[in-house]
C-alpha positions in Angstrom: -1.6 -78.5 -126.9 -3.8 -81.4 -127.9 -6.1 -83.8 -126.1 -8.1 -86.9 -127.2 -11.6 -85.9 -126.1 -12.6 -89.6 -126.2 -10.2 -90.4 -123.4 -10.8 -89.1 -119.9 -7.1 -89.8 -119.0 -6.0 -87.7 -122.0 -8.3 -84.8 -120.9 -6.9 -85.0 -117.3 -3.3 -85.0 -118.7 -4.2 -82.0 -120.9 -5.5 -80.0 -117.9 -2.4 -81.0 -115.8 -0.1 -79.8 -118.6 -2.2 -76.7 -119.2 -2.1 -75.7 -115.6 1.7 -76.3 -115.5 2.2 -74.1 -118.5 -0.4 -71.3 -118.0 -1.7 -69.4 -115.0 -4.8 -67.9 -116.7 -7.7 -68.9 -118.8 -10.3 -66.4 -119.9 -12.1 -68.2 -122.7 -12.9 -71.9 -123.1 -14.8 -73.0 -126.2 -16.0 -76.6 -126.2 -16.6 -77.3 -129.9 -15.7 -80.9 -130.5 -18.4 -83.2 -131.8 -18.7 -86.6 -133.3 -21.5 -88.8 -134.7 -21.4 -92.5 -135.6 -24.1 -94.6 -137.0 -23.1 -97.6 -134.9 -22.4 -97.9 -131.2 -18.7 -97.5 -130.5 -17.2 -97.5 -127.0 -14.2 -95.4 -125.8 -11.3 -96.8 -123.9 -13.2 -95.8 -120.8 -16.2 -98.0 -121.8 -18.4 -95.1 -122.7 -20.5 -94.6 -125.8 -18.3 -92.5 -128.1 -20.8 -89.8 -129.1 -22.0 -89.1 -125.6 -18.4 -89.3 -124.3 -17.0 -86.7 -126.8 -20.0 -84.4 -127.1 -21.1 -84.2 -123.5 -18.8 -85.8 -121.0 -15.6 -84.4 -122.4 -16.8 -80.7 -122.2 -18.1 -81.5 -118.7 -14.8 -83.0 -117.5 -12.6 -80.4 -119.2 -14.7 -77.5 -117.9 -14.9 -78.9 -114.4 -11.2 -79.5 -114.2 -10.5 -76.0 -115.4 -13.1 -74.2 -113.2 -10.5 -73.1 -110.6 -8.3 -71.6 -113.3 -11.3 -69.9 -114.9 -12.5 -68.5 -111.6 -9.1 -67.2 -110.6 -8.8 -65.6 -114.1 -12.2 -63.9 -113.9 -13.8 -62.4 -115.9 -13.9 -65.6 -117.9 -16.2 -67.3 -120.4 -17.1 -70.8 -121.3 -18.9 -71.4 -124.7 -20.4 -74.7 -125.5 -21.3 -75.4 -129.1 -24.5 -77.4 -129.3 -26.9 -78.1 -132.2 -30.4 -77.5 -133.3 -30.5 -81.2 -133.7 -30.8 -81.7 -129.9 -33.3 -84.2 -128.7 -36.5 -83.0 -127.0 -36.1 -85.9 -124.6 -33.1 -87.4 -123.0 -33.4 -91.1 -122.5 -31.6 -91.3 -119.1 -32.0 -95.1 -119.0 -30.3 -95.3 -122.4 -27.6 -92.6 -122.4 -25.0 -95.1 -123.6 -27.2 -96.6 -126.3 -27.0 -100.0 -124.7 -30.8 -100.7 -125.1 -31.1 -99.5 -128.7 -28.8 -97.3 -130.7 -29.8 -94.6 -133.2 -27.1 -92.2 -134.4 -29.7 -89.4 -134.5 -30.9 -90.0 -131.0 -27.4 -90.4 -129.7 -26.2 -87.2 -131.2 -29.4 -85.3 -130.3 -29.4 -86.3 -126.7 -25.7 -85.7 -126.3 -26.3 -82.1 -127.4 -29.4 -81.8 -125.3 -27.4 -82.9 -122.3 -24.7 -80.3 -123.2 -27.3 -77.6 -123.2 -28.6 -78.7 -119.8 -25.1 -78.8 -118.4 -24.5 -75.2 -119.7 -27.6 -74.0 -117.8 -26.5 -75.7 -114.7 -22.9 -74.4 -114.9 -24.3 -70.9 -115.5 -26.6 -71.2 -112.4 -23.7 -72.3 -110.2 -20.9 -70.2 -111.4 -22.0 -67.0 -113.1 -21.8 -65.1 -109.8 -18.2 -66.2 -109.5 -17.0 -64.3 -112.6 -17.5 -67.0 -115.2 -20.2 -66.8 -117.8 -21.5 -69.8 -119.6 -23.2 -69.7 -123.0 -24.4 -72.3 -125.4 -25.0 -71.8 -129.1 -26.1 -73.4 -132.3 -23.7 -72.3 -135.1 -26.1 -73.1 -137.9 -25.4 -75.7 -140.6 -21.6 -75.8 -141.0 -19.7 -77.8 -143.6 -17.5 -79.9 -141.3 -16.3 -83.5 -141.3 -18.8 -84.6 -138.6 -20.5 -86.9 -141.1 -17.3 -88.6 -142.3 -18.0 -91.6 -140.1 -21.6 -92.1 -141.2 -22.1 -95.0 -143.5 -24.7 -95.9 -146.1 -27.4 -93.6 -147.3 -27.2 -91.4 -144.1 -23.6 -90.6 -144.8 -24.2 -89.9 -148.5 -27.1 -87.6 -147.8 -25.3 -85.8 -144.9 -22.0 -85.3 -146.8 -23.8 -84.0 -149.9 -26.1 -81.7 -148.0 -23.2 -80.1 -146.1 -21.9 -78.7 -149.4 -24.6 -76.0 -149.0 -23.8 -75.1 -145.4 -21.6 -72.4 -144.0 -17.8 -72.6 -144.1 -16.1 -73.5 -140.8 -14.9 -69.8 -140.6 -18.5 -68.6 -140.9 -19.7 -71.2 -138.4 -17.2 -69.9 -135.8 -18.5 -66.4 -135.9 -21.1 -66.8 -133.1 -18.5 -68.6 -130.9 -16.1 -65.7 -131.4 -18.8 -63.2 -130.7 -19.6 -64.9 -127.4 -15.9 -65.2 -126.6 -15.0 -61.5 -127.2 -18.1 -59.2 -127.1 -18.3 -56.8 -124.2 -22.1 -57.1 -124.6 -22.0 -60.7 -123.3 
């Protein structure tokens, strides 16, 4: 099953199809991430980085909470980043005042961390645990959309990062360890 995480209607359809096909969900790993060095809007009129990195995991998790709770014990793992912003510009979440790809990515991941804490606070006593992690530097295609010198530096630096398989180890640990 696939969903376009830049589209809220696609996420909603995915959840509808998932619930029709499956009764249980024990592990949800929210690992999608994008980064663009210009402001791009989704079909919903949302800034792409914030929509995919923060709003998509929020919507997907929220729509699946009833299934996760009825399947308890269950786990939700959100993949964040060490590049999160120290400050979220609540008056510029969509980058409409000024856009910086580093700020956009950083605050999208900071918001995801904040959401993880809030989900944990609200639902951990209902049989669903929430964890957030930084996988370390992973050689992915996240920089494929970055143009200019930023893109060149990012793509060349990534050659020295972990493989995607190595980057998934912490997520898999959080998804399966009896210690969590």
